[in-house]
N, C-alpha and C positions, 0 to 999 in steps of 0.2 A: 722101301721106307728107310729115312733117316735114322741112324743110331742114336740112342739116347745119350752114349758116352761122350760123343762129339760130334760136331757138324762140320762137314767139309763142303757144303752147298757152294757154289761159285769158285771151287778150287779145282786145280788139275792135277793129276798124279801120274807120273811117268814110272811104271813098274817094269822093271826089267825081268826078263824070263818069266812073262806073265801068261804064256800061252798054256802053261800046265804046272802041275805040283804047287810048291808053295808060293812061287810068285803069282799064279792064278789065285791061290786062296787069299793073298794079300789084295790083288786087284778087286776080288769080290768084296772083301771088308771095306776096302775104301771106296767102292761103288755105292755099298749100302748105306756109308756115312754121308753121301751125297756128292761125292768128288766126281768129276769127268774123268775117265780113265784113258791113258795112252798106254795100250798094250805094246810090248817091245818083245822081239826074239827074233831068231834067224831063220826060221821056217814059215814062209808065208802061209801055207796051208792050214798050219797049227794056230797061227794068229787068226786066220779068217774064221776057223772053227770056233775058238774062243770068243771072237768078237760077237759072232751070230748068237751065242748062246747068252753073253751078258746083254745084248740089245733085246733080245726076247724076254729077258727078266726086267726090262724097262731101264736099263742104264745107259747113260752117254758113254760111248766108247770111240776111240780112234786107234788105228793100228799104225805101228811104224817099225818097219824091219830094219834092223841095223845090228851088229855085232858089237857088243859093249867092250870087246877086247881090242877093237881097231880103233885108233885114234881119228883115221881117216874117215871111217864110216860114222863116227860119233859126229865129228864135225860137218860132214855133209848131211846128216839128218836133222841138225838144229833149225836151219831156215823153214823145213817143212813143220817141224814141231812148233815154231813160233806163229806160224800162220794158221795153225789149227785151233 
C-alpha cells in the first residue's frame, strides 16, 4: 500500500546497506511508498534473503552486490543498474 505522505510510484531507489538494519528499514519504507528498490550490500546471501522477504510483501526489488567504498566496484555496477 502506498504511503499517504508521499508517492514514489514509478521511481527507483538504490539503498546502500539495505540487506539489514537501518538500510533495510529505509528500503521497506521507500517500497511502501511505491518505489522499486535496488538493494545493495556486500553479502549476496543477505541481499537474497532481504529481497525474498520484500518480494513476499509485494514489493518490486532488484539486488546489486557491490562495495560502496570501492570506486571500481561502483563504476562496474552502474551498467547493470541502468539496465534494471
